[in-house]
N, C-alpha and C positions, 0 to 999 in steps of 0.2 A: 248682486248679479241678477240680470233679467230672467224671468221665468220663461221656459219654452212656450211657443205658441201652440194652440190646439192642433194646428196642422202638423207642426213638428212632432208633437206627442204621438199623433196617429202614425206618422212615418216611423218613429222610433219603435212603436209597438209592432208595426208591420215588419220592421227589420228583425225584431226578436222572433217573430213567427217564422220568418224565412230561415233564420239561424237554426231554429228547432227542426224545421223540415229538412234542412241540409244535414243536420246532425243525425237525423234518422237514416240518411243515405250513407253516412260515412262514420258510423260509430267506431271509435278506436278502442281496441282491447289492450292497448299498451300505453305506457307513458313515454315521454320523450327520452331517448337514450342520451347518455352522457356525451358520446361522440355524435354530434349533430349530423343528420342526413336529411337531404331535401325531400327524399321520396318516402319518408316514413309513413305518412298517412295512406299511401297507396296500398300498403300491405296490412291494413286493419282487418280484423277478423269479424265476419258478420254471419248472420243466419245460423246454419247448423254448426259453423266453425266457431261461433262466439263462445267464449268461456274456456277455450282450450288452455291448458296450463293451470286452470283454477281447480278442475276436478282431476284431470289426468296428469301424468307425470312428466311429460316433455318428450325427449328424444327416445322413441320406442319403435320397435319393429312393427311392420304393418300387419301381415298375416302370412300363413303358409297354406298352400293347396296341394292336394295329392289325389291321384286317381290310379286305379289298377283294373285290368281286365285280363281274364284268362283266355288263352287260345285253344283251338281244337274243340273236342267234344265237351259238351256241358251235360251234367254237372262235372266240374273240374276237380282235380286233385289238389290244386293250389288253394290254400286258405287265403282267399282274397281279403277278408276282413282283417286277418292278422298281418298281412303284408301292408295294408293301409295304416294300421295302428303303428307298426314299426316305422313306417315312412313318416308319420306325424311326429313320433318321438324324435326322429332325426331333425325335424323342423321346429322343435319346441322352442328354440331360441328366437323364432319369429313371432311368437305369441304365446302368452301363458295365462290368458284370462278364461278361455273356453275352447271347446273342441267338439267335433261331431263327425260321425261316419254314417253314410247312407249306402246301402247295397241293394242290388237287384239280382234276382235269379234268372232274368233274361226271358221269361215266358209270360209275365203279367204286366200289363201297362197301367194297372189301376193302383197298385200298392208297392211301396218300397219298404225295406227294413231300416229303421232310423233309430239312432241313439246319440243324444247330445247332452252336454252339461257344462257347468262352470268348473274351472280349476285346471289342474295339470292333467295331462293325458293318462298317466298311470293311475290316477285316482278316479277318472271318469269311466274308463273301460276295464271292467272287472271280468272275471271268467264267466260270470252269469250273463252279463250284457253282450259279451262277444259271441256266445252261443246263439243269440237271437239275430246276429248279423250275418245270416247265411246268404250266399250269393256268388255269382260268377263274375260280377263286376261291381265296382263301387267307387265312391269319391269321399274324401275327408278334408277337414279344415281345422286349423288351429289359429286362434284369433287374439289379436290385441286391438281394441276398439280405436278407430280414428274418426269416424263420422257419426257414431251412435253410442248410446250409453252401454256400459258393461252390465248387461242384463241377460238372463237366459233366453228372453224372447228374441234377442239378436244373434243367438248362436247359429252358426252355419254348419253344414250346407242348408240352404233354404229349399223346401220342398213345396211345390205348387201342383194342384190337381187341375188339369185343363180338360176341355172337351175331347182332346186327342190323346189323353193319357197323362201320367204323372211325369214331372220334370224336376230335377234337383240341380242346384247351382252352388258352387263355392267360388268365392271372389277374393282376390288379393289386390288391393289398391284403393283408389278413391276417385269418384267421378268429379271432374272439375266443373261440369255443367249440370250437376244433379238437379238444380232448381227448375231449369227449363224442361228437362226430361220428366221430372216429377209432375209438372203441370200438364205435360202432354199425356202422360199415363192417366192421371186423374180425370182429364177432360174426356177420355174415352170410357169413363164409367168404371174404371178399375180401382178397387180399394186397396189401400196400403195400411198395414197394421203396425209398422215400425218406421223409424227414420233412417234405417240402414240403406246405404247405396246398393247393397247386395240384393235386398228384397226388391228394390226398384228395378235392378237389372233382370231379375227373375220374372217380374210381372211384365216388363217391356218385351221380353222374349215371347210372351203369350199373345202379343199383338200381331195381327196379320201384316205381312210386308206390303210395301206400296204397289207392287205389281200383281198382288193377289196370289192365290194358290190353287192348284189343281190336284185332285185326288189326295187330299189330306195335307197335313202341315209340311211346309218346306223349311225345315229347321236351319239349314245353311243360309237360306235367304233371310230368315229372321235374324240370325246372328250377324250377318253382313249389314243388315239395316240398322241394328243396334250399334255396330261399330261406326257407321256413318253418323249416327245421332250423337255418339259419345266417343270421341277419339282418344280421350285420356281419362283415367289411367287404370289399367286392370290387366290381370291375368285370370282367366276363367277356366274352370273345368265344369262341363255341363253333361249331366247323365240322363239319358233316356232309358227305355226299357232294355235295350240290348246294345247300346253303343255309348261312347263318351266322346265329346268334343273338347278339344283344347283350344283356347283362344288367347291371343296376345294382342294388346292394343297396337295400333299402327305406328306409334312412336317407339315401341319396344321398351317402355319405361319400367315395367315390372318384369321380373325374370320368369321363365317357364322352359322346362326341358323334358326330353323323352328318354326313357330307358327300356332295356329289354330284359325280362326275367329269363334266365338261362337255366338249363337242367343242373341239378346238384352235382352231377358227375363231370362237370365241365372243368374240374381242376387241372386235368392233364392237357387242356387246350387253352390255357390262359393267354398264350401268345397269339392266338388266332384273332383276326379282325372280327369285330363284333358283328359285321354284316354276315359273316359265314356261320355264326353260331345259331343253333336252333332256338326257338322261342317257346317258352311255356306260358308267356304272357307279356303284357306291356304295361309300363307305368309312366305317369306324367306328374311332374313335381315342380314346385317353385325352385328347388335346388337339387343338385345331384348328390349331395353329401350322404344321403341315406341309401343310395343304390346298392353299394357293395354289401351292406348289412342285411339286405333282403334278398340277396342272390341275383341282383340285376346289374347290367352294364350300361354305362352312359352311351347314348347313341348320338344325340344332337340337341341343339336348342330349337325351340319353336321360334320361327322367324318373326320379326315385328310385323304385325298385321295378318299373320297366318291363322287360318282355321284348319286344324288337323283333326281327323276322325280316327278313333281307335275302335276296332271291332274284333271279333274272335278270329277274323282272317288276317289281321295286321293293321298297319297304319297307312294313311294316305292324306295328302294335302287336298283340301276342298277348294280353297281360294286364298288369295293374299290381298288384303286391302292396303293400298298405298297411303303414305302420310298425306295429310291435307296440304295443298299448295306446294307439293313436292319438297317439303321440308326434310331436314336430316333427322335420323333417329335420335332418341334421347334416353338411352339406358341410364338408370340412376347410378351415378358414380359413387354414391355412399354405400352401395352394396359391397363394393370393394373395400371401402374404408372401415366399415363398422358392422353392417347388418349380416352379411353372409358368413357361413361357417368356412373356415380356412380351406377345407378340402373340397369345396364346391367349384364347379367349372363354369365360367362365363366367357363368351366370345373367344373360345378356343384356348383359354389359359386358366390355370388354377388361381384362386383368390390368394393363396399363400404366397405365390411367386410375385404377385402384384404388390402385396404388402411389404415383401422383402425389398422390392425395387423402390418403394416409397421411402424406406429407411435409407437406402443408398442415396437417393436424391436429396433427402433431408440433410444428410451429412455434407453433401456438396454445397448446400445453400446456407447451413447454419451450424457449422462445426464449432465446438468449444472444447478446449483442452480439459481432460479429466483422467482419472485413474481407471475407472471402469464404466461400462455401459450396461444398463439394465432396463427392465420394462415393467409396466403395470400389467400383471398377468390377467387374462391371457391375450387380450385383444391387441396389446402393443408389442407382443413378443416377436412376431415375424419382422416388424419394422426395426426393432432393436437389433436383431441379428444382422439385418441389412446395413444398419448404421455402423455396427461394430466391424463388419467386414470391409466397409468402404474406408473407415478411418484407421483400421489396424489396432483399435483398442480392444481390451479384454472384455468379453461379455460374462456377467455373473448375475445370478439370481439374488435379489435383495428383499423380495417380498414373498411371504408364504401365504398361500390362499386357502381359506377354509372352504372346501368344496361343498359344504352342506348349507351354505347361505346363498339365497337367491341373488340375482343380479340387482344392483342398487337402483338402476334406472326404472325398475318396475314398481318401486314403492311410491305412494301417492303424495308424500309431503317432503319438504326440504329437511325437516328435522329427522324424519325416519331415514332419509337417504344418508345424512351425515352420521347418524348412529350406525347405519349399515356398514360404513367404511371401517369403523373401529372393530366390529366383530367379523369383518370379512378378511382382513389382512393381519399378518404378523410380520415383523422385520427380522431378517437374518443378520443379527448384529455382527457376527464374525466377518461377514462380507462387506459390511458397511462402515464399521468403526475406523475413523481416521482417514477415510477415503473421500476424494472428490468424485461425485457421481453425476453421470448424465442419465436421466430417467426418460424413457420414451413411452408415450401414450398415443393411442390412435386419434383421439379427439377430446376437446373440452366443450361442454355444453353450458353448464351454469357455473362451473368452477367450485362446486360444493365438495367434490370428492378428492380433488388433487391436493387441496390445502391440508386436510387431515393426514394424507399419505406423506406429504413432505414433513409434517411435524413428527410423524412416526419414525421416519428415517433420521431426522436430526436427533430425536431422543435416543436412537440406537447408535449415535456417534458419528453420523455423516458430517464431514467438514464443509462441503459445498454440495448443493443439489441444483442442477441445471435441468430444466424441463424442456423437452423437444417434442412437438406434436406433429405426427406424421400425416397431417391433413391441414387444409386452410381453416381459418376461423369460421364458425357457423354464424351467419348474419341475418338470414331470412327464414321465414316459416315455409313449410312444405305443404302443398295442397293436393298431393298425389299419392297419399297413402302412408306417409310417415308423419308421426306426431311430433313435429317441431312447432310448438304452439304459438308463442308470441315473441316478438323481438326484444321485449323487455327482459325476458328470462335468459336470453342468449348473452353470455358474458362478453363475447366479442364485440357487441354493440355498446358496451358500457366502458370497457377498459382496453387500451392498446397493450401490446405485449409487455412493455416496460412497467406499466401500471399494474397489469395482471400479475407479473412476477412478484411485485411488492405485496400485492393483495394476498397471494397464496403462500408467501414466505419463501419463494425460490430465489436463487442467486441470479438466474436469467431465465428467459422463456422465449421461444421462437416457434413459428408455425412453418409448415411446408407451404409453398406458394401454389396458387391455382394452376399455373402453367406447369409447375413441377409435378403436381398430382396427375395432370393430363398426360404428361410425358411418361410417367411411370406406368400408367394404365395402358397406354398405346404401344409400349415397347414391344411386347410379345403377343399383341392381339391378333386374332385371325383377320387377315387382310382380304378375305374373299369378297366382303361387301364394304370395302373401304370408302367407296364413292359416297355412300349414304350413312356410314357409321358416325355416331356421335354420342355424347353423354350429357345428361342433365346435371347442371351445376347450380340450379336455382337457389338452393339453400346457402350457397357460397357467394353467388354473384347477383342474385335477384333476377336472372335471365330465365324466365319460365318458357319452356318449349312451346306450349299452346297458348301463351298469354296468361294474364291473370284470370282467376275464376270469375264467372259472370256476376256473382253476388258481391265482388269487390269492385267491379267496374262502376257501380253507382257512385262510389266515392269520388270519381273523377268529375261527376256532374257539378260538384261544388265549384270546381275551377271554371266551369262553363257558365253556370247561372249567376254566380255572385257578381262578376263584372257587368253582366247584362242588367241586373237589378240596380247596381250603382249608377250605371249609365242613364237609366230612366229617372234617377234621382227621386224615385218613389213619389211622384207627384200625382199620378193618375190613380184615383181611388178604386177603379174597376179593373184596371190592367194588372195591378199588383196581386190582388187576391186570386185572379185567374192563373197567373204564373205560379203562385203558391200552390194552387190546386194541382197544376201539372206536375210540379215537383213531388208532391205527396202521392199522386196517382202512380208514379213510377214504381213505388214500393207497394207490394200487395198489402202489407200491413197498414199502409196509409190510405187504402181505398175508401174506407168509411170516413176517415178524417178529411180526405180530399173532397168528397161529396158534401160534407157538412161545411167545408170552407167555401165551396161554390155557392151554397145556399146563403151563407153569411155574407158573401160579397154582394149578392143581389140585394139583400136586406140593407147592407151598409150604403149601397148606391142610392136606394130609395130614401133612406134616412138623410143622406147628404142633400138630396134635392129638397126635402122638407125643411131642413135646417137653413138652407140658403134662402128659401122663401120666407121663413120666420125671421131671418136676419134682416132682410129688406124691410119687413113690416115693423120690427122692433126699432130699427135705426130711425125710420121715419117717425115713429111714435116718440122716441127720446128727443129727437131734434125739433119736435113741434113746440108751439108756444104754450101748450097745456102743461101744468105742473104734474109731475109723476112721482111715484114712490120708488126711489132707486133700489131699495132692498128687494122689493117684489121683482123688479126687472132682473136683478142679479140672480135671484133664485130661479127664475125661468130659464136663464142661460145655464145655471149649474145643473138643473135637472137633465139637460141635454149633454152634460159632460164638457161644457165649453165655458170660456170666460166672456163676460159682457164686454162690449166695446170700450166702456170707461175703464174697466179693470185692466184690459190689455194696454190701454194708453198709459196708465200709471203703474203698471207692473204689480198690481195688488192681488192678482188671482193666485190662489194656491190650489193646483189641480189635485193634490193629494188629500185635501180637507174632506171630511165626511159630512154631508149635509143631512141633518136630522129631519 
């Protein structure tokens, strides 16, 4: 077979370089799933999202934020720090890595009282630390990392000292355009000490708004400017010296609600409307589930795009930022399915009632004859009750849960998660033995935990085990504050329901459809804002409300540049390296490589001119009547990395030989 020509070799080398550059722009963090999908490379993880699932555990809650402020005269009789701590305990299911509380006495703009740490809330806030958190207002945060490492430096709330006083910020969510915002902040000379989105938000709030400020900082204008720069995804509580701002992103993707702290003697007035009750203070939280335990009553949700101000005089709306391009709202539908506590209220309805309806809808779509219906406690219990009521089958508990074992999703490795199942559940053999069982769970992520549970039930005597999942299969990662890391870890991308049933040892397995989930959620939803109401189903359908994050858009350049390069057929030695340089310059990481490539392209161009001149001289010399030493001629060509004309003619040149 003929050896490739020098020109072809140069082209092949250039193609390899182009491939490397394109690979920089579209590095995939997952392997090809068993069920082939054409859009797989579009969802590769890059930048700060690269490595998800390698270090972190997968499907986990994002974070929880909480704020409280006392009304009336200060100092107050309300123990604000204790209220915040109890509020965070109620939000512990949203994050178990770290927590923090920041309080203010309301009279000093220079210092806040701060205590933060790693671990569970009850271990972080001791009697000694709580005594130091004196104040009339404060905010708190419980965290599970989604965009930065699990380290104490990333604990929230973040506190920043500015020329106008100190500011504290707690954030739930994840910015989809954090890279551009980070560049903007850094370009203004602001330093960042972590990779956390939350610190980035805090520092961005310290920047002057475009219209400028008169007589001191205009914090609402700064917040509104931030919301215009970053439309997704966050709920924020921002504390100044004597007030708290609550902020929800324009899409309403992350939850945030307001409650009223009522007097302890309110017991005889429980039937009164909350608007008529006196207020000892106000609270703002990711969920309403902790309100009753701290003596507060649910008032309302913070609207999508709303900036609400909490002061000692009450609450008021400062502004409402509309969705970009008049798009519909996109509240995370998985808050209903998995994340929120059952007694929380979203969109005018309790989460428990939605899960109950999901079970009813699941029974309509995927009924299977069985003796009893049960659930994987406790996340699937409400849906199991709905399924049983719809089918008329008897509900019975079949699994006994050890309540002193942490949730398995929080553990960092597959092996530990699988071991966690064994110590987490026991089987009630009297309810199981000899029975055909329909087992309801809220979701399947990797399929690691459901298999051991099925084996446990079969060992206890179950004749048949049919699995029904009260949500659609998870297929796509989330970039808005929920750690669904890579598509390769999602079992729904690898196995269809029939294959998955065989894999986990079930007799059958079926999911609730996406339309069925939407129907269950919308059945009793508050219809006051129905014209713009909507839900984010990105993890189920791949339809992201704000589009793909900016650091994923680069992967699409591969589809643009590759056909262009092929069309040019790589013949022009100067055009190709320039295109290569452009591709590399798109990535900040490729800036230096791009400049070096440009320098190399100029050098190559000049070298080609020299080689062409030498070729003309040597050809004339070889074809002259004078005798020549062919070996010397060949060596001259080899030193330039090319074959001599004679070798090209007879196919004798070996481009990979090393000339000593």
